KOLDO-779451 format. One line per 5 residues: their letters; for each residue z negated, y negated, x negated of N, C-alpha, C. Coordinates in steps of 0.2 Angstrom, whole numbers, plus 5000, padded with zeros to 4 digits. Layout:
<recs>
A	Z:Y:X:Z:Y:X:Z:Y:X; ...
</recs>
This chain:
<recs>
XXXXX	4431:4538:4558:4436:4544:4556:4438:4547:4562; 4445:4548:4562:4448:4551:4568:4453:4557:4565; 4456:4560:4570:4461:4566:4568:4467:4563:4563; 4468:4557:4564:4474:4554:4561:4472:4552:4554; 4466:4550:4553:4464:4547:4546:4457:4544:4546
XXXXX	4455:4540:4541:4449:4537:4541:4450:4531:4537; 4444:4527:4538:4444:4520:4535:4439:4520:4529; 4440:4516:4524:4435:4515:4519:4434:4508:4518; 4428:4506:4517:4427:4498:4516:4423:4498:4509; 4426:4494:4504:4422:4493:4498:4419:4486:4499
XXXXX	4413:4485:4497:4409:4479:4496:4408:4477:4489; 4410:4471:4487:4409:4469:4480:4405:4463:4480; 4399:4463:4478:4394:4457:4478:4393:4454:4472; 4393:4447:4472:4391:4443:4467:4385:4439:4467; 4380:4440:4462:4374:4437:4462:4374:4431:4458
XXXXX	4379:4429:4455:4380:4424:4450:4383:4418:4453; 4386:4418:4459:4390:4413:4462:4396:4415:4465; 4401:4411:4467:4407:4413:4470:4411:4418:4466; 4415:4422:4469:4419:4427:4466:4425:4423:4463; 4427:4426:4457:4433:4423:4454:4437:4428:4450
XXXXX	4443:4427:4448:4447:4432:4445:4445:4434:4438; 4441:4430:4435:4439:4431:4428:4432:4435:4428; 4429:4436:4434:4423:4440:4434:4424:4447:4435; 4419:4451:4433:4419:4458:4434:4413:4460:4439; 4415:4466:4443:4410:4468:4448:4409:4475:4448
XXXXX	4404:4478:4450:4403:4485:4451:4405:4487:4458; 4409:4492:4459:4411:4495:4465:4407:4501:4467; 4404:4501:4473:4401:4506:4476:4404:4508:4483; 4404:4515:4484:4407:4517:4490:4401:4520:4494; 4401:4518:4500:4396:4520:4505:4398:4526:4509
XXXXX	4395:4531:4508:4397:4537:4512:4402:4542:4508; 4403:4548:4510:4407:4552:4507:4412:4555:4512; 4418:4555:4511:4423:4558:4516:4428:4562:4512; 4431:4567:4515:4437:4571:4512:4443:4568:4514; 4447:4565:4509:4453:4562:4511:4459:4564:4506
XXXXX	4465:4563:4507:4470:4565:4503:4472:4558:4499; 4471:4557:4493:4472:4551:4489:4478:4552:4485; 4483:4549:4486:4489:4550:4482:4491:4544:4478; 4487:4538:4479:4489:4532:4476:4483:4529:4473; 4477:4532:4474:4471:4528:4472:4468:4533:4466
XXXXX	4467:4531:4460:4464:4535:4455:4457:4537:4457; 4455:4543:4454:4449:4547:4456:4443:4542:4454; 4444:4538:4449:4438:4534:4446:4435:4529:4452; 4439:4528:4457:4436:4524:4463:4430:4528:4466; 4429:4534:4465:4424:4538:4469:4417:4538:4465
XXXXX	4416:4534:4460:4410:4533:4457:4409:4526:4455; 4403:4523:4454:4402:4516:4452:4407:4514:4446; 4410:4509:4446:4415:4507:4441:4416:4500:4441; 4417:4497:4435:4418:4490:4434:4425:4489:4434; 4428:4485:4439:4435:4483:4439:4436:4475:4440
XXXXX	4441:4473:4437:4442:4465:4438:4445:4464:4445; 4445:4458:4447:4447:4456:4454:4455:4457:4454; 4458:4455:4449:4466:4456:4449:4468:4463:4450; 4465:4468:4447:4467:4475:4447:4465:4477:4454; 4459:4475:4457:4457:4477:4464:4462:4474:4469
XXXXX	4465:4468:4468:4469:4465:4473:4476:4469:4473; 4478:4471:4467:4484:4475:4466:4484:4481:4470; 4478:4485:4469:4477:4491:4473:4477:4490:4480; 4474:4485:4482:4474:4483:4489:4481:4482:4492; 4485:4479:4489:4492:4478:4491:4496:4484:4491
XXXXX	4495:4489:4486:4498:4495:4486:4496:4500:4492; 4490:4499:4494:4487:4504:4499:4488:4501:4506; 4492:4495:4506:4493:4492:4513:4487:4490:4516; 4482:4488:4512:4475:4486:4515:4474:4479:4516; 4468:4477:4516:4467:4470:4517:4461:4468:4513
XXXXX	4460:4462:4511:4454:4460:4507:4452:4453:4510; 4445:4452:4510:4443:4445:4513:4436:4444:4510; 4433:4438:4511:4427:4436:4509:4422:4436:4515; 4416:4439:4514:4411:4440:4519:4405:4435:4517; 4405:4430:4522:4400:4424:4520:4392:4427:4521
XXXXX	4388:4425:4517:4381:4425:4518:4379:4433:4519; 4382:4438:4516:4380:4445:4517:4374:4447:4513; 4369:4449:4517:4363:4452:4513:4360:4448:4508; 4361:4441:4509:4357:4437:4504:4361:4435:4498; 4367:4439:4497:4371:4437:4491:4375:4431:4492
XXXXX	4376:4427:4487:4380:4421:4488:4387:4422:4491; 4390:4427:4489:4397:4429:4491:4398:4436:4491; 4402:4439:4496:4403:4446:4496:4411:4447:4498; 4414:4451:4494:4421:4452:4495:4422:4459:4498; 4426:4460:4504:4426:4467:4507:4434:4469:4506
XXXXX	4435:4475:4505:4441:4478:4504:4442:4484:4509; 4447:4483:4513:4448:4488:4519:4454:4492:4517; 4454:4499:4517:4459:4504:4516:4459:4509:4521; 4465:4511:4522:4467:4517:4527:4469:4523:4524; 4466:4529:4525:4468:4535:4522:4471:4540:4527
XXXXX	4475:4544:4525:4477:4550:4529:4473:4556:4527; 4471:4559:4532:4467:4565:4531:4471:4571:4528; 4469:4575:4524:4472:4581:4521:4473:4586:4527; 4479:4588:4528:4480:4593:4533:4478:4600:4530; 4476:4605:4534:4474:4611:4532:4480:4615:4529
XXXXX	4479:4618:4524:4484:4622:4520:4487:4628:4525; 4482:4630:4529:4484:4636:4533:4490:4635:4538; 4491:4628:4540:4496:4627:4545:4503:4628:4542; 4504:4628:4535:4510:4629:4532:4512:4636:4530; 4507:4640:4532:4509:4647:4530:4513:4651:4536
XXXXX	4518:4654:4534:4522:4656:4540:4523:4664:4539; 4525:4667:4544:4526:4674:4544:4532:4676:4540; 4533:4682:4537:4539:4684:4533:4545:4684:4537; 4550:4681:4535:4557:4681:4538:4558:4674:4542; 4552:4670:4543:4553:4664:4546:4556:4659:4541
XXXXX	4561:4654:4544:4564:4649:4540:4560:4643:4541; 4554:4642:4538:4550:4636:4538:4551:4632:4532; 4551:4625:4532:4551:4621:4526:4545:4622:4522; 4545:4622:4516:4539:4622:4512:4534:4616:4513; 4528:4618:4512:4523:4612:4513:4523:4607:4509
XXXXX	4527:4607:4503:4528:4602:4498:4535:4602:4496; 4537:4597:4492:4544:4596:4490:4545:4598:4483; 4539:4600:4480:4539:4601:4472:4545:4606:4470; 4547:4611:4474:4552:4616:4472:4559:4612:4472; 4560:4608:4477:4566:4604:4478:4567:4599:4472
XXXXX	4562:4596:4470:4563:4591:4465:4561:4593:4458; 4559:4599:4457:4556:4601:4451:4562:4601:4445; 4560:4597:4440:4565:4596:4434:4570:4591:4435; 4570:4587:4441:4574:4582:4442:4573:4576:4437; 4578:4574:4433:4578:4569:4428:4578:4562:4431
XXXXX	4573:4558:4431:4573:4552:4434:4571:4546:4429; 4575:4541:4429:4574:4535:4425:4571:4529:4430; 4565:4527:4429:4562:4522:4433:4562:4515:4430; 4564:4510:4433:4564:4503:4430:4561:4498:4435; 4555:4496:4432:4551:4491:4436:4547:4487:4432
XXXXX	4547:4480:4432:4543:4476:4428:4536:4476:4430; 4534:4478:4436:4527:4477:4438:4523:4483:4435; 4518:4483:4431:4515:4488:4428:4512:4493:4433; 4508:4490:4438:4505:4494:4443:4510:4498:4447; 4515:4494:4450:4520:4498:4454:4523:4503:4450
XXXXX	4525:4502:4444:4528:4507:4439:4524:4513:4438; 4518:4512:4437:4513:4518:4436:4512:4522:4442; 4511:4518:4448:4510:4522:4454:4517:4526:4456; 4522:4523:4455:4529:4526:4457:4530:4532:4452; 4528:4531:4446:4529:4537:4441:4525:4543:4443
XXXXX	4518:4541:4445:4514:4547:4447:4516:4551:4453; 4519:4547:4458:4521:4550:4464:4527:4555:4462; 4532:4552:4458:4538:4556:4456:4536:4562:4452; 4531:4562:4448:4528:4567:4444:4525:4572:4449; 4522:4570:4454:4519:4574:4459:4524:4578:4463
XXXXX	4530:4576:4463:4535:4579:4467:4538:4584:4462; 4537:4584:4456:4540:4589:4451:4545:4586:4446; 4546:4579:4447:4552:4576:4443:4549:4575:4436; 4554:4574:4431:4553:4572:4424:4555:4565:4424; 4550:4561:4423:4551:4554:4423:4551:4550:4416
XXXXX	4556:4546:4415:4556:4541:4410:4555:4534:4413; 4550:4530:4411:4549:4523:4414:4551:4518:4409; 4554:4512:4411:4555:4506:4407:4553:4500:4411; 4552:4495:4408:4549:4489:4411:4555:4483:4412; 4561:4484:4411:4566:4479:4412:4573:4482:4413
XXXXX	4577:4478:4416:4584:4480:4417:4588:4481:4410; 4586:4477:4405:4590:4478:4399:4587:4485:4395; 4581:4486:4396:4578:4493:4393:4582:4498:4397; 4583:4498:4403:4586:4503:4407:4593:4505:4405; 4597:4499:4404:4604:4500:4401:4604:4503:4394
XXXXX	4599:4501:4390:4598:4503:4383:4597:4511:4383; 4592:4513:4388:4590:4520:4388:4596:4524:4390; 4600:4522:4395:4606:4526:4397:4611:4526:4392; 4613:4521:4389:4617:4521:4383:4624:4521:4385; 4629:4519:4381:4636:4519:4383:4639:4526:4383
XXXXX	4636:4531:4380:4638:4538:4380:4636:4542:4386; 4632:4539:4390:4629:4543:4396:4623:4546:4394; 4620:4549:4399:4613:4552:4398:4612:4558:4403; 4606:4561:4403:4605:4567:4407:4602:4565:4413; 4600:4558:4414:4597:4556:4420:4601:4557:4427
XXXXX	4598:4560:4432:4601:4562:4438:4600:4557:4443; 4594:4553:4443:4592:4548:4447:4590:4542:4444; 4592:4536:4446:4589:4530:4443:4586:4526:4448; 4580:4524:4448:4576:4520:4452:4576:4513:4450; 4578:4508:4453:4579:4501:4451:4575:4496:4455
XXXXX	4570:4492:4452:4567:4487:4456:4572:4481:4457; 4573:4479:4463:4579:4474:4464:4577:4467:4461; 4571:4466:4460:4569:4459:4458:4566:4458:4451; 4568:4462:4446:4566:4462:4439:4569:4455:4436; 4565:4452:4432:4567:4446:4429:4573:4447:4424
XXXXX	4577:4442:4422:4582:4442:4417:4588:4446:4420; 4587:4453:4421:4592:4457:4423:4590:4461:4429; 4592:4459:4435:4589:4462:4441:4592:4469:4443; 4590:4472:4448:4592:4479:4450:4599:4479:4452; 4602:4473:4455:4608:4473:4457:4613:4473:4451
XXXXX	4612:4469:4446:4616:4468:4441:4616:4474:4436; 4610:4478:4436:4610:4484:4432:4614:4489:4436; 4613:4490:4442:4617:4495:4446:4625:4493:4445; 4627:4487:4445:4634:4485:4445:4637:4487:4438; 4633:4486:4433:4635:4488:4426:4635:4496:4425
XXXXX	4631:4499:4428:4631:4507:4428:4637:4509:4431; 4638:4507:4437:4644:4509:4441:4651:4507:4438; 4651:4502:4434:4657:4500:4431:4660:4505:4426; 4655:4509:4423:4657:4514:4418:4656:4521:4420; 4654:4522:4426:4652:4529:4428:4654:4530:4435
XXXXX	4654:4536:4438:4656:4539:4444:4652:4534:4450; 4656:4534:4455:4653:4530:4461:4647:4534:4464; 4646:4540:4463:4640:4544:4466:4636:4547:4460; 4637:4546:4454:4633:4550:4449:4632:4545:4443; 4626:4544:4440:4620:4546:4443:4618:4543:4450
XXXXX	4614:4546:4453:4611:4543:4460:4607:4537:4458; 4608:4531:4461:4605:4525:4460:4601:4523:4467; 4595:4522:4466:4591:4520:4472:4587:4514:4471; 4587:4509:4476:4584:4502:4475:4577:4503:4477; 4572:4499:4474:4565:4498:4475:4564:4491:4477
XXXXX	4562:4490:4483:4561:4483:4485:4555:4482:4490; 4551:4477:4490:4546:4475:4495:4549:4470:4499; 4555:4468:4499:4558:4462:4503:4558:4465:4510; 4557:4460:4515:4558:4462:4522:4565:4461:4524; 4569:4457:4520:4576:4456:4522:4580:4462:4522
XXXXX	4586:4463:4526:4590:4468:4526:4595:4468:4520; 4593:4473:4515:4597:4473:4508:4602:4479:4508; 4601:4483:4513:4605:4489:4513:4612:4489:4512; 4615:4484:4516:4623:4483:4515:4625:4481:4508; 4621:4476:4505:4623:4474:4498:4622:4479:4493
XXXXX	4616:4483:4494:4615:4489:4489:4621:4494:4490; 4623:4495:4496:4629:4500:4497:4635:4498:4494; 4636:4491:4494:4643:4488:4492:4643:4488:4484; 4638:4488:4481:4638:4488:4473:4637:4495:4471; 4637:4500:4475:4637:4507:4473:4630:4511:4473
XXXXX	4625:4508:4476:4618:4511:4476:4619:4516:4482; 4614:4521:4481:4614:4527:4486:4609:4527:4491; 4604:4522:4490:4598:4522:4495:4593:4517:4493; 4589:4516:4497:4584:4510:4497:4577:4513:4498; 4572:4512:4494:4565:4514:4495:4561:4508:4496
XXXXX	4557:4507:4501:4553:4501:4502:4546:4502:4498; 4544:4496:4496:4537:4496:4493:4532:4493:4498; 4526:4495:4497:4523:4500:4492:4526:4507:4493; 4527:4510:4488:4530:4517:4488:4525:4522:4490; 4527:4526:4495:4522:4531:4497:4525:4538:4496
XXXXX	4521:4543:4495:4524:4550:4493:4529:4552:4498; 4527:4552:4505:4532:4555:4510:4538:4551:4510; 4538:4544:4509:4544:4540:4509:4549:4541:4504; 4546:4542:4498:4550:4543:4492:4553:4550:4492; 4550:4555:4494:4552:4562:4495:4558:4562:4500
XXXXX	4557:4559:4506:4561:4559:4511:4568:4556:4509; 4568:4550:4506:4574:4546:4504:4578:4550:4499; 4574:4553:4494:4577:4556:4488:4581:4563:4491; 4577:4566:4495:4580:4572:4498:4586:4571:4502; 4586:4565:4506:4592:4564:4510:4598:4562:4505
XXXXX	4597:4558:4500:4602:4556:4496:4605:4562:4492; 4601:4566:4489:4603:4572:4485:4607:4577:4489; 4604:4578:4496:4608:4583:4500:4615:4580:4502; 4615:4574:4503:4621:4570:4505:4626:4571:4499; 4624:4570:4493:4628:4570:4487:4631:4577:4486
XXXX	4627:4582:4487:4629:4589:4487:4634:4591:4492; 4633:4589:4498:4638:4590:4503:4645:4587:4502; 4645:4581:4498:4651:4577:4497:4655:4580:4491; 4652:4584:4487:4655:4587:4481:4660:4593:4483
</recs>
């Protein structure tokens, strides 16, 4: 553990043979540390049976690593999961004297009541992104496809202020959904933000079809708050 954060390592042991995606294992955490957990459900802090596939998804979302440990403590096979956490900062540092123009310690007041439509076909990514948006104070409606997204918006318009689109949804991807929305609505309203894990530069293409910003996956609380704030403030100044 350091001032910047701490590391947690999960060890999952199999006494029946090699680990496989169809097996289930019990997860135990060694030691106790106080960390800020924004993307990992609280049930990880007690023994719990989870499938390998679910664990792998969480590992990818947390920007961690996963590997096999050979011949560990006599078990036929052990899988290790490495995760990095940021320490919770003291609340006291955000308290300011009366009259000071300091930014609030969180963005809840800025985003409170913001109507957001989230479209992502990946169940885990969609659930995590929705939780982060709700933590910011947004009112979130989530759908699992581009067709669903267009159906929810409807031809008569909707109350959604922000639409988050995964760019790589099957059948109807985020690019096509954004193009159809902009065809019948204002260039700047509602705000459309792309969600992508791709390393290629998609910014120019997104801007050309009328998107207002891009958020990289895995989605983190600070990243989504920073990009949404930038887009909304930019939109207000342009009005």
